[in-house]
N, C-alpha and C positions, 0 to 999 in steps of 0.2 A: 420230880422229875429225873428221871434215869440218868446216871452220872457217866454213863457212857456214850450218850448225845448231847454231855455240855462239858465238856474235861477234857484235854490234852494233857500226856503225860508221856516221860522218857525214862530210860535207865541208865541215861550218860548224859553229859554234857553236852552244850552245843558245839561243833567243831567249825562251823562258821555260820554267817548271818543266814542262811537261808534254814538254818536249823533251829533259832534263836527264836523266843518266843514273844510277840508284842503287846505291849501295853499302850493304851494311852486316853485321853480326856478330851479330845478335840483338836487342840492347840498343841499340847505336848505329846510326844511319843517317846518311848523307850523298846530296846529290844533287849532282853534278857537271856545270857547264854547261859549262867548258872555253875560256872567251874567250880570245882571245888577250892584248888590251890591260888587260882586267877581268876576272879570275876570279871565280867564284861557289861556294864550298860553301854549300848548307843544311842545317844540321846538326838532328840528332833525337835525344833520348834516351826509351827506350819507359816511362819511369817518370815523365816529365815532364808530369804532368796538372793541370789546375784543380782544386779541391776539397779535402776532406779526409774522414775514417772518419764516416758518421753514418748513421744506419738510419731511414728514414722509415717512420713506425706510418700504418698506417690503421684509427683508431678505430672510423669508421662504414662500414668495410666491410663487414662481418657484416651487419647492418642493411639497407644499401643492396643488396649482395646479393640476399638474398631479395626485396627490390621487384623486384628487374631480373627474378629466374627468374618470379614472379609474372606480371609483363607478357610474359614469352616464353609462359607456359603460355595467357595470354588472348588471344593472338595480337596484342597492341598492337605491332607492331614500332616505331614511331615516340618510345613511351615506352620501350621496352627500349633501344634506343638511348641517350638524353638519360640515363636513369639510368645507365647504363655510364657514362657520361661524369666523373659525378661519383666513379667510384670509380679516382681517380687520385691521382698524387704529382709531384712534381718532375721536368724534364729531367735529364738525367743530365750530367754534367759532361765536360771537353772536351781532348782529347789535342791538345798545344801545340807550337808551334815553336819550337824552343832557341834558334839564334840564326844567325848568317850568320857566314863568314871568307870577307872580301872581297881579293881579288889585286890590285893593278894593276902592270903589268908596263912599263918603259921600252925602247920598242921605235922603233927607225928603222929606215923601209925596207919594202919589198914583204913581205907575206907569202905563203909559196908552201907547198905541198904538205901543207894542214892534214887533218889527220884528227883525231877522237875516236871511241874504241873502249871496248867494255866486254867483255870476253872472261869467257864464263859457266866456261870451263874454269878459270879462276884469281880468277875474282871480283874483278879488277883492272879499272879503267878506266888508258885511256892516252889524252895529246893531243899530238901534236905536229905541228910546222909549222917551216917555212925560212925565214930571212929573210936573204939574202945567201949566204953559203956556210956559216953556221952551222944545226945543228937543235938545235931547241930541242924536248926531253920531259917530261911533266911525269905522273908515274905515283902512282895513290892506292891503296889498298885497306886494308880494317878488318878487321884481325885479330881473331879470338873467341879464341884462346888467349893473347894477351897485352894483349886489350879498350884496343887502341889505333887511330886514323886515320895510317898512314904517307902522307905525301907526301915524293915525292921530285922534286927538279928537276935539271934539267941540261942543259947547253949543249957542243955537240960541234961547234967551231969556234973561231974568232978572237973572236967577241964572247961577251961574260961577261953573267951575270942580274944585274940591277937591279930590285928590286922590295920592293914592301910588303904586307903580311898584317895586316889589322885586323879585330876583332872588331864588328858588330852584332847587337842583339837589343832585340825590342818588347817585351821583360818588362824589366821595372826590375831595370835592372843598373848596374855598373861595372866597369871594367877596370883591374889593378894588375900590378905585375910584382914577381918574388917571385926574384931572383938570375935564375938564366937563362931563367926561365918567364914565359909571358905567361898572365893568369888571367882570366876574364871568370865572374863571380858575381854571382849576383841570385836573386829571389824569384818564387813564382807565386801568379798569383792564387787565393783560395779560391771563385771565383765567377766563370763565364764565361755567360753567357744566348747559347742558340745560334742560329746566325745566322739561323734563321727565323723566331724571336721578337724581337716589337719591343721595344728598352731605350734609355732615354736613360742608365744607366749598364751597360753589359754588360760590363766587366770590374771586379773586386771585390778589392781586396788586403787583408788585414788588415795589420797591422805584422811587423817582422823578427822580434819576441821572440814573437810568437803562436803557442802551439803547433797553429794548424791551418796555419801558414805552411810548403811548402814550401821548400825553400834548393837551389840548385843550381849548377854549376862545370863550365867548363870549362877545361883547362889543358894548354898548347901551349909544346912546347920544342924548342930545334934540337940534334939526336944526332947529327950531321956536316957537316959543310962546310969549304971550300979559301978560304970569301970573309969579310967582314967583316959585323957587324951590329948595329944598335943598338935603343935602347927609342925606339918613339915612343906617342901618348899612347893608341891601343888597339889597339897591336900590336906588331911587329916592321920595321924595313928591312933590306934585304939589299944589300950592292954588292959588287962585282968579284966574281961566284961562277960558277965555272964545275958546281960542285954543291953541292946542300944538302939534306936530310933532316929532316923534321919529325917529332914524336909529337905527337898529341894525342890526351886522352882526356877524358871527361865521366860525370857522376855526380850525383844528388841526392840529399837526405835520405829517402826513403821506403825503410820499413821493412816493411811490408807492408800488406796494406787494413784490418788493424785498429786500425793503429797511429797516430797524432798525428804528420804528418812534421816536425812542429818540433821534437820532442824533442830530432833530433840534430841541431843545427845546424850542428856540426864535422864530420860526416861526410861530406860531399863534399869536402871540405877533406883529410881524411883519406886517401880513397880515392884520388882523382887523385894524392898524391904519391906514394902507395905505387905505383901503376902505373905512373906514370914513372919512379920507382927502380928498377923491375924492366927497363926497356928502357934505359935512359939509357946502357950500356956495351954494347950490342946493336949489329950491323951490318946493314944493310939486308938483305942476303942472308941473313942469318938470320933476320930477322924474316920475309922473305919467303916463307922456306923452312915456317917453322913454319905461317904460316898457309895456305899451298896444303896442306901434308900434311892439316894438321886440314881444312879446306874437302873437297878432293877425296874423304876420306875418305867423306863424303856423298854429292857429285854425281856419282862417276863409278859409283856403284851403278848406275845407270838411262840409257839411253843408246837413242833412237831415232833411226835411219838408215836414209836413202832412198835405194839406189843407182841410182834411175833418175835422180834430181836431175841437171840437166846443169851441171857446176862453175864455168858462165860467171858465174852467180849468186854466187858467192861474192865477186865482185870489185864487186857494184853493191850502193850501199850504202842500210842499211835504210829511210831514210824513201822512198827511190825506188823499192824491192824493195815496197813500201807502195802510193805512189801511180800507179805503172806494174804492180800485182799481176798477175803472169803464173801462170796455172794448172798451169803446167810446173816451178813453183818449187816444188817439193814440201818443198825444205830452209826455207822460211819456216814452214812448220807444223812442223817438227821444233824449230827456232827458237824457235817460241812454247811449245812445250811443252817446253822446255828452262828458258825462261826462268820457268816456274811454277814449276818445282823451284829453279832458283834464287832467286827471291825470297823462298820460304820458307824456306829456308837462311839466308838474309840477315836475315830479320823473325824469326824464333820458331826460339831454341835451346833447349837444355835448364834453362838458368840464367835467360832471359828470360821477358818479359811475353808473353803469345799477341799475333799478328799482331789487329791492329784495321782498321777499314773500309779505312785508307790503312797496311798494312802496317805500317810505322816510319816514312813519310816525308812531313812536313804541313809546307806553308811557311805556316800561317796561325793567327791566333789563334781566331779563329771559323771551324773549317774546316766543310764539308759535314756535317750530321749529328753533329757534334761530333768527326768521325773516332773514334765509340766503336765498341761491340761490339754489331752490329745480330742477335738472336738467329734472328730469324723468315726467315732465308736467309742475308745474309750471311757472319758469323763463322762457323755450319756448313759452309758453301762453302770457306770459306780452309783447310778441312782436309781435303778430301774426298780429295785427294790423298795425304795424310800415310803412309797404311799400303800403298796398292796401289803409290805409285812409290818405296817403300823409304827412306822419310823417318820413323818412327816415333820418332825422335828427338824431330824438331822439332813432333810432335803433344802431347810432354808438356807445354809452356805451358798448351795449351787443356786438357788433361783433368786438371790442378791446378787451373784456375779453373773448371772444375764442382765439384770436390770443394770449394772457396770457397763457391761460390754455392749447396751444398746446404746449407751453414752457416747462411749469408745469409738463405736461400729460407725455413728453418722459422722467422721470425719472421713475413715478410709471410703465409703459411700459417696462421698461428696468428691474426691478423687476418681472415681468412675464418672463423675459426672450423673449418677441415679441418688432418687429419692430413699428415703429410708434408713436403717443400718446394715451393716454386711461384716461379717466374721468369718473368718478361717477355719485352717484345721488346727492352728495350734493357738493359747493363749497363756499365761501365766499372772505372777501375783500383779504385773502392772497393766494387766487386761488388755495386752496388743491386739490388734484386731487383723492387720495387713495380711497378706499372704507369706508365709514364715519359706523362703526359698533361699536363704542364703546370698541376697540380692543377685541369683540369678543362677546360683549354683547346682541348687538343688532343681528335681524332677517335677513338672507340672501334674503328675500324677496323684501329687500327695499336695503342693502349695496350693495349685490354680482349684481350689474347692471354696466357691464363697456361700455354701448352703449351710454353714453352722448356726444360722440363726432362724430360720424354720425350724431345724432340728430343737435346738432351744427353746425355741414357742411353744413345742408338744408339751416340755416339762411344765411349764407355765400353765398351759390349759389341763393337762392332767391334774396338777395340785387343787384346781379350780373342780374337778368333776369328783376329785376321791374326799374333798371336804365340804362341797356346796359352799363356800365362802364366797358369796357375790360382792361383796366390799373389795375382796381382793383382786376380782374377775376384773371389776369397774376399774377400779384404782392403780393397777399395776398390771396383771396378766394382759387384758387387751389393748391399752395403747399402745405397748411392744409389741402385739401381735399384729398389730397395722402397720407399725412402721417396718416392720419386716415385709409383710406382707405387700408395703409400697416398692421394696428393692427387687423383689420377685416379680413385680407387674414391669419394673422399667428393664430388667433383666431379661423378658422376652424380648421377642424379636419379630414382628408381623412378618409373616409368610404369605404373598396370596394366592400360591400354589398350593400351601396346604396348611399345618395347625402351626400354631405359632412355636416358636424354639425358643429355648433359654440356651443363651450362647456366651461365653463358652462354658463348657460342661464336663466334670469327669466321673466318674466311680472310683471312689476313694481309695486310692493307691494299686488300682489294677489297672494294666497297659492291654492293648491289642495291636494286632500287625496291622501296619496302614499297606496299601497298594505295592508302596517299594519294598515292602518288608521288613520296616522300622517297627522299633516297638515304638505308640505312640498312647496319648492319653487324652487328647481333646477333642470333643468332637459338641456334636449339638445336642439336648434333652437325652443326658442318661437317666435311666428310669429309677434312679435313684431321687433325681432332681427333682424329675415328673412328680413322684411320690410326695413328696416333702412339700413341694408346692401346693400341688391338690388338696394336701392333707390340711396346711396352713389357711389358703383360702375358704375350706370348709368350716374348721375351728370357727374362724373370723364370721364367716355367715351363722354361726349356734349361737358363738357368742354376743353378736350384734342384736338377735332375735331374743336371747335372752335378758339383754339391759334394754330392749323395745328402741333401740338407736340405728342410725345411719342406713336407713332404707334403700338410698340408692347405692350406695358400698356394696351391700349385700348384691345386688342384682350386678356388680361389676365384676365382684370374686365368683360369682356363680359363672359369669360369663369366663372369664378366666379359666375356669376350670375346666370347661369345654372346650376351650380353645386350644389347651396341652394336648398333647399325642396321647391316644390309647397307649396302652401296656400291649407288647406285641409278645408272640411265642416264635419262637425260632426252629431251625429244622428238624432238631433233636425233641422237638418238643416243649424245650425248655422257655423261661423268662426271659425274653432276652436282658443283658444288660445294659446295652445303649441301645441307640435308636436301628440299628441295624444288626445283623449277624454277623458279626466282625469278628474273625479268629483271634480268641484268647491268647491274653500270656501264658495263664495258671489256671486251667480247668478246677483245681482244689485250691486256690487262693484264699486266702484267710479271710477275707473280708467277705459278708452276704449284703453288700448295699442295696443290689438290688430285690431283695425279701423285707428290706424295709418295711413296707407296708404290711407283711404278713405280722410281723414283729421286729424292733415294738410298736409299730404304729397300729391303727385299726381300723382305719376308714372302710377300706376294700372289705367287699361282700365274699368272703372265702369259703364258700359253699361246696361240699362234695362233690355237687354233680357239674360244678362251674370248670370250663377250661383253664382259669386262671388258676383254680386250684391244683388240678394235676399239673400245669406249666411250673407251679409254684415246687411241687413236691420233686418234678424232676429236675430242676434248678438246684435244689438241696442233695439231692440225691447226686448230680454229676460232682457235686464240691467234695463228695466222699465224706469218711468217717475220721480223719484226721484234721488235725488243725492246733494251733498254739491253744493255749488253756482257756482265754478268753472266746476266740471262734468256736471253742468245744462248748462251753456256756451258751452261746446265741442260739448254736445248734441245738441244744437243750430245748430252749424257749420256742424255735422255728416247730419242732417236732410235738411240743406241745401244742402248738398253735393247730397244727395238722390234725391233731388227736391220736397222734402215733405214742401210748406211754413207752410201748417196749422199747422201739428205738430211741426215745429218749432218755430210756434206763441204760440202754447199751452204751451211749456217750456220756451218761454221767458215770458209768465203769472206767471210761477212757479218762474222764475228769481226774480219776481217784488212783493213776496211775504215779507213781514214786519218782519224781526225776532226778535223778543223779548224774544225767548227762546231759547234753543237748539235741538230744535224738528225736523228743517228739514234746507236744506240751503236757499237762497234768498238774500235779502239785509237788510242793518240797517235803521235806520230813515234818516242816511246822506249819504245814496244811495252806501255805500262802501259794499263788497259782501261779505254775510257769508259762511264761510265754514261751520258752525261757528267751531272755530273763525275767525275772520276778516284774508282775505289774497286779495290780490287786485288783485288777476291772474282772478279771474270770472269777474270783472269789465272790464279787458283788451280783454278779452277772449269773452264777448258776443259784444262789440261791434265790435270786427273782424266778427263775426258769423253773425249781422244786413247785414255787408257789403257782406258778403259769399250770401245771401239770394238775393240779390239785384244785383250783378253782379260776375262772376266767369270768369276766364282767364286763360287756359290751351291751352299748344303746339301752339299757334299763335291763338288759338280760342277764342273770347270773346262771354259769353253769358248773354244775359239782361234778368233781372227778371227770373233767374232759381227757384227759391222761393220765391214768392209771396205771401203770404197769402190772404183768399178771404178777410177779412177784413181791409186789407191795400187799400181803395181807392183810394185814388187821392194823391199824392204825387210828390216830387222831391228828387233826391239824386246829388250832384254837388261835384265834385275834388277827386271821385274814380279813384285809381291806376291800372293798369292792366298790367299785364307782358308785357313785349315787349316794355315798355315806351309810352304808352299809358294812356291819362286820359280823364274820361267821366263825361258829365254832361249828367242825364237823368231823364226825367219827364214821370210820368204814373198813369195812371186811368182807372178805372173799368178792371183791370187785363191785359193791355197791356201798351206795353211803347209808349208815344204820340210826343214825340221829343228828340232827341241825338245830342250832341256835342261831336267829339272824336277830341282830341289833339294828335297831334304828337310829344309828349316832345322827341324822340329820333329819329325820324325819321324812316321807315320802312313800314313792311306789317302784317295786322290782317285781321281775317275772323270774321265779324259779323254773327254767329251762327244762321242761319233759316231767316233770311232776303232776299229778294227778290226786284229787281229792280222795278217790277209791283206794289208793297205795299208802294212805299216811295217815297218823295220829296226831292232833293235835293236842301236845302234853300241858302246856300251858302259855297263855297267850296277853296280850292285851284286851281289853274288854273290848275296846274301842277298833282294833283293828279291823280292814276290810279284806276277805278271803273270797276270791273267784277262778273258776279255771280259764283260760284263755287258749288262743289258738298254739301258743307257743309254750304251754305248760301255766304254773300256779302263780295268779296276780295277787300279792299281798302289798296293803299299805299299812304302815303303820307310823304312829304318831313320833315325836322328837325324843330320843330317851329309852323308847320301850322296848319288847322283844317278844318272839316268839320261839316255842322251841316245837320239833316236829320230830316223827319220830316214824320210820317206813316201816310197811309192813313184812314180815318175815318171808312172805311166799313171792317167789321171783314172780316174774311176767313173763 
């Protein structure tokens, strides 16, 4: 592996949070600053949220819904908007900052040869510097198998380490010492007002013995040292030390989204004691080996390499590679790709919560948008890469959350008087499903969007398409998809003069001008809602056929697809965002909701000579080339689907702009995505988009290099997964693929688009493999676990 494609490094400590380096094991997170005299680690734990289980009911929703629908029928857009505002519950709760661990190091002398780094190959950060003849090194990693943050400090030379480590937290807390352990413990507030809502008392606590109160704890101990250490009020002081290793773990009293967090106040103590008991007698080498083996079993599955990348870029610090961006530094694109995979492994594992708006990293009590799960783009974008980039295990927390939302969402659907389940644009640790509009304060452009269920169901079905897990489809995905389809069928309103209409309907966070000149958002059958429902119905039909069930329902869903309005083209040749060519609030709006079917959806036949294809291109062109970090990532994926690799590459360059003000989207010095402010969705989205530029798979057809930019000369991608249960290793050079290895994880048949037998050589393959030419390309059937290696002729067609 090329170091410059897998390692971030800097020649100065982080000045602020957006320069610190992230570590995580799915559940615990840390941002490491790497200060010489003052070290800061900002700690997070994925279940530390404000709030407690409560289902907010909407007793007037059915009546208010009827009024909204009547206003839409009457073409009174202003009234419909204001009536929709009334269908609203409280905002979500907030993901919280856990604590800070602050180190004060007693150094004298000039600091030389400073470097701090994050090695994506080992999920380890390291800070090194020299004072006099002594080399100081600090190494950090967070182990998933052992559930500890390991910190190892050493001094190689004649000087010794003298320092203190102390806990701080903005939450109600206190620090105690228990034998050799330093224990930080506290409680979480039962409510936090979002930062965008004014409040004289934004943070509300209950008593420690209140069942609504969540308890939390961090426990730190010394594992090995040759020095001496003593207690100090909020931590530990170490002296005369050449080497020392700490272990730190965190836990909360969270036991599930339906359980009051204060029911088990002793839970954090039991968990943290047991966790440290399991590692007290382990060596640093053993802890690190277990950590790396676990981590690399995921990280090493997929590798992107550019062989034309000049090796000199390896020795340029990451912030300088960004500040003085060189288009020949293709390794920085590979680094961005791998960083997204690293961050997903660090923030989403089988036993964790899903990655939220900031992954698992947050330094504020009232973070932007509560650092919650925003379901109208951001949370789904977090998981676009999970299946294609070979991290299906990391998808599990999100898929599990969808199951939980389907349970809670039935209650909200009942309030509307409809079947199935409904989820709106926000949720949190407690799986809220009501429209989060601040009890009427918020704008319906985002609060009145009841179509999260269909989008989330796409993730369930995608998981099946990539894994071929029929048991999962039958027992988990399909029952939830049917419930979501029931809601959509009931949300549709019959119109004897036209197609059935989805009412009310919005295009997330975007508005249009009504006839009176007011900005409104509520109408019937926005393009995104039509796409989502059609896709859901189509997936339900496909799933039912696979499972040989529900014949009558299949007919009902097929009829529903036909009953929804067709996609429409506007006066400027663009795909309409709403059911009419309304004057839009912002032509360059960050959301691209009306292009959902192009990406991440895949139901529509977007062929080059179709009117829809051209309309989609026109819509994307009208949105422009600027945007928030995550919006840029979405545009890259859309251009990949449009087979425009050069335009996708141009937008990647915009994504790689160093953000030091709030003027545009891009990345911060630590490569985290800048909305601004920080949102992690763009990191995940750009990784998925780059994968989409190299390999696409739909309907049993695999397309190689569908959007390869002209500037990406020679390279390879290994371990890309395709729908149907196939995995691909692919080498390319001079705008064409040169070597392909196709693995049949599940066994089955696929079509390699545009490939003919006359232009290839089968180097190795399964003797039982079946190969024939078809109209769309090479048809290959592989047994489960078998592979074929194909080399393309050097002669261009």
